[in-house]
N, C-alpha and C positions, 0 to 999 in steps of 0.2 A: 201521703207517703206511700201508704199501700197503693193508692191507684197507679201511682208513678210507678212502683215495684213491677206491678202487675203489665203496664206497660210495654215496660222495659224487657218482662219476660217474657212477653207472646210473639209469637214468630210474624213477620210481615208476611201481608198477602201474598200469593203466589210463589211464596217458598216453600221448602221442605224442613221440616223441623231437624233441630244438628246443623243446618249448613246457613251460612250468610244468604246465599241467591241459591236459587233453582239449577241445578244444574243443565245445561243444553242438551236437547234431545239428541241420542245417538243415532245416526243412520246404520244401518246394516247393510252393508253390500252383498248382494246375493251372489255368489261365486259364480255357481254353476252356471244361470242365465246370462251372467255377463261374459264368462270364457265362451258359451255357446255361439252369443250374439259376436264373438271376437273371430272365433274360429268361420263362422258364416259370412261375416265380412271379409274376411282374407281369401277365403274359398271365391267368393265371389268377384272382386278387383283384384287379386293376384294375373289372372290370363289379361285382364284390360291394361294392367300396369306394364305386362311383359309387352303388348302388343305395343303400345306407347312408346316405350324406351326401344323394342329392336324396330321402329320406324326411324329412329335418328342414326343409325347404323348404314354402311353401306354394306354392300354384298359380300366384300371381304370380310368384313368384321362381322358380320351378322353369320356367317358359318366356320371362321375361325376359332370363335372363343363364344363360350356361353357364360354373361355375366349381366347382372343389372346395372350395369353403369352405362350413362348414354352415350352415343356414338358421336362421330362427326358427318354424318351422312345425310342430313335431314334435310339440308338445301338442295341435294344432287336428286334424291329422293322425290322430292316434289316436283321440280323440273322434270325429271323423267316421266313423272306421272301423269304431269300437264302436255307433254309433247306426246305420249303415247296415243297412235293413231289418231291427231290432233286433237287432243283431248276429248277423248271419248268418256272420260271417266266422269267427268264434270256433266257431260252428256247423262250417264246413269244418276249422278247425284240429283239432277233438277227432274228426273221422272219418278224417283223415289219421293221426292218433295210433293209432286203431282199427286202421285197415287196415295200417298200418307196423311198429306193436307185436305185435297179435296172430299178423299174416302172417309176419312175420318171428321169430317166437318158434316156430309151429308148423312152419315151413320149417326153421329150426334143428334143431328133432327130428327130424322126417322126414330132413332130411341126414346126422344123426349117426348114426342107426340104419342106415340104406341106407348110406352111406359106410363105417363100421364092418364091417358084413355083407360087403360087398364086398373089403374089404381083410383079413379074417381068415378068414372060412369059403370052401372049395372045393368046387365044385357044377359042374356042367354047363351051360355056356352063359353062363358069369360074363363072360367076354371078349366076348362078344358082346353080354350088356346093356350091358356098359362101354362098346364102341363107339358102340351107340347112343345112348346119354348124352352122349359126346361129340358126335355130331351134334346132341341137343339143345343143347348149348352153342354150336355154331357158328349153329344156326338165328336169323335175327331175328323179335322179339317181335310185329312187327307180322305176320307169315306164321300167326300162331296167333291170332291176336286174334277173326279172325271165325269160324273152326273153334269156337273158346272160346263165343261169343256164340252161335253155332247150337246149340250143345249145350245150354248150361245154358237155353236158349229152350225146346227140349222138356222140359226138368225145371223151367219155368216159375219160373225163379230170377233171371231177368233183373229190374234196376231195384231191386236189394235189395242189401244189403250183403254177404251170399254172394256173389252175381257178381263181386264184388272181391276175397273174401277168398279162395274155393278155387283160383283159378287161379294165387295167389301163393304156394300153400302147397308145389307140388314146384319145386324150382331144380334144374336139371341142372348149372349151375355151382357149387351150394353142395354136392350129393351127391359131384361131383368134387374139391373141394377137400378134403371129410371122408375120402374115401379116401384123398388124399395124404397126408394129417397122422395119419390113424390108423394106416397102414403105418409109418409113419416115428417116432410118439411112442408106439404101444402093440408092445412086444416080445411075439414070440410065446412067448417062454419064461415071460412073465408070467401069459399065457392058457393055458398048460397046467398052471401051477403051481396054479393056480384050481382047475382040470377037477380035479388031484389032492386037493385038499383038501375035493373033494365040493360044490365051488361049482356052480350051475347057471347057465345062461349068460345068462340075463337079470342076475343077481346079479353075475357077473363084470364084463357090460358097463355096469351102473350104478354099482358099487361101486368097479372098478379101473380099467376102458378108458375109461369117461367124463371123469373127472378129469385123467388125462392128456390129453384132448382138448381141454380148456377153450380155451387158447389159440385153436387153429383154431377153433373152433365161434364165440368172440366175433367173429372175423375174419368168418365167415361170416354172422351175425346184421347185424354193421355192414354188409355190402353189401347185403344184402338188406332192410335197413330202409331204406337211401337210396334202393334202386333201386324198393320200394313208394312211398315219399313222394314221388320226383319222378316216377312215374308218370301218364302223361297220356292215354294211348289208351286201356288196357282200361277205365279210368272212362266215357272220354269216348264207347265202344260200347256199355257196360253200362247206364249210370244215365240217366235222363231225369229223375228228381226233385232237383231242386237242395239240397233240405235233405241229401242223401245224397254230394254232391260233396265231392270232396277238394281241398286247396288249390290243385295247380295248375290243376282243372278249373275250380276256382271264381274264381280270377283269371282266367281264359280268358276266363268269361263278362262279368266285370266290363270287361275290356280289349274286349271287343265293344262294349259298351253304353258307352264312353268315347268312340267316334266319334261319337256323336250329345253327349254328355255330356262335354266336357272335363276337367272339376270331378274326374269318377271317376280320371282317371290318377294322381292323388297317394294317393288309396286304394289302385290297384293297386302302386305303388312302395310304399307303407308296409304293405301287407300281402306283398309278396314279401320286404321286409328284415327280416319278424319271421318268416317261415318257413325264414329260413338260421337264425334262433338254436337250435331245436332239434337240428338236425344238430350246429353246433357242441358244445352241450351234452353229446351222446351222445357223442361223438367223444373229447371230453376226460374224460367220465367212464368210458368202456371202455379208455383208454389207458394205465389203472394196470393192467389185468389181462397188457398186454403185458410191461409193464415188470416184473411179479411174476415174469414165466415166465423171460424174461432171467436176473434176479437169483436164480430157484431154480435154474436150470440151471447157473449159476456157482457156487453154493454147491456144489451135487452135484458138478458135475466137481472 
């Protein structure tokens, strides 16, 4: 009887005395960080939302009222944009895809090789080279635009596709990120094991180290793609043929002409809304690589 009384009076494991079951943990919501993030999201997304909604309005609807209600002129705006100068907007879109896609791909390849070399090999002047690289990260692009133009003018490459592509290949920030990620993701023991198995340095990099660096290189590719896609200053200085303009420069010329022809404002807004879509699609496609990396890390651990 005494043992039964003790067992009945003793609290169950995992419960708090005085309660039948332990209370569920309460999650405290940090109001200040949450409100700050919400305000930042509204500040960032509000202009994009306005551009998307304004692209659905005709010229009369755009200038007569200021509301966030969709209009009825999206189809007409797309037709006018496609008909303007025999569809030169789509030529600008293709140029931007070429500059950003090929430029980001080459820049990622150079950043991967350079960052891996700086992280793996020990050689004289490595830290000095990395410090110079950091200075390049801190230097504004506007300072480099004019010297780049003078160099390419000497090589007779201005007003060409290469004049926009070549300066984008070397990205100091991409090399910096690649070195940091390679130092963290590629263990030195793995590299040494590959050497002991008789693999050459290039094979170790291509077959062993590069797959480990993929999530970091995806980030480098995304950053560089967005930077080249939105770049205005370099094409503005290098190009004079509007057939080679990217989207930002092409829309700028349309905006300048809109001061004399207000009907072009609707084309500028519609073109700007369409120019955002490739970046959104690219982010949604690339996001799976980050998710897969986190999942694989959880499985390995």
